[in-house]
N, C-alpha and C positions, 0 to 999 in steps of 0.2 A: 593501449587503447584508453581513451578518456571516458570514464564512467560518470562524470559530473552531470548533474541534472539542474534544470533551471525552471523557475516559475516566471510567467509573464505577468507583470504588474501594470495596471492602468492607473495613472495619476491624473486627477482632475482638480484644477484650481477654479473654484466657483467665484464669480465676480462679487457676490454678496456675502462671502465668508472669508475669514482670514486664515484658513487652513486648506491643506490639500487632502482630498479624499483618495485613499488608495484602495484598489480592488484587484483581487486575483482574477485574471481573465479566464483561467480554466482550472479545474480541480486536479489536473495532471501536471506532472513535472516532465520536462522534455530535455533531450540532448541539445547542446548548444545550437547546432545547425537548424533543427526543427523550431526551437524557440525563436531564433532570428527570423525564420520564415513567417512565424505567427506575428511577430512585431512588424515586419514589412507589410504584410497583408492588412493588419489592423491600422497602421498609419496611412496606408493607401485609402482605406475606406473612411477614415476619420475626417470629419469636417469641422470639428470643434478645435480651435487653435489653443484652447487652454487644457486640452487633454494630451498627455504624452504616454509613451509606453516604455517600460524598463525591464531588465532582466534581474532576477534575484537568484543567486546560486543557493542550492539547498544541500544539506548533508543529512543523511540518515545514519543513525548509530544503532546498530543491532546489539542487543545484549541478551544474555541468557538468564539474568536475574532482574527482578523488579526493583524499581527505585524505592529505597527505604527512606521514609520521612524522618527527619530529626526534629528535636524540640523547636529549633529556630525556624523550621519550615511549616509549623502548624498554622492553620487558618484561624484567624480571629472570627468567631461566630458573629459577633456584633458587626464587625466590618463587612463580613460576608452578607449579612442581612441587609445592611445599608446599600451595598453595591447591587443587590438584587431587588432594590426598590421597596423593601419592607421598612415600616416605620420603626425607628430605634429610639427608645426612651433614654434621655440624658438627664443627669442630675445637675441642677443649676447651682452654680458656685456663688 
């Protein structure tokens, strides 16, 4: 029996932008046959020619131990602040 699960991904290429916007259609993962049914239904209802639907296989890894962070995995607080929109002071060279 195949226990693989899939997410349905909606890809939209906007005319005024140079990139594709990807959105997960549902917060659930589905078996292949159900995910294909969702894609067929979504494509049937879709009137936007620049929107397509795709499958993404997902894998869950269960573990009995938490992930242990190592020194090279530490988050740089200054980078974290910058990414969260906080103002970061920089020294001029």
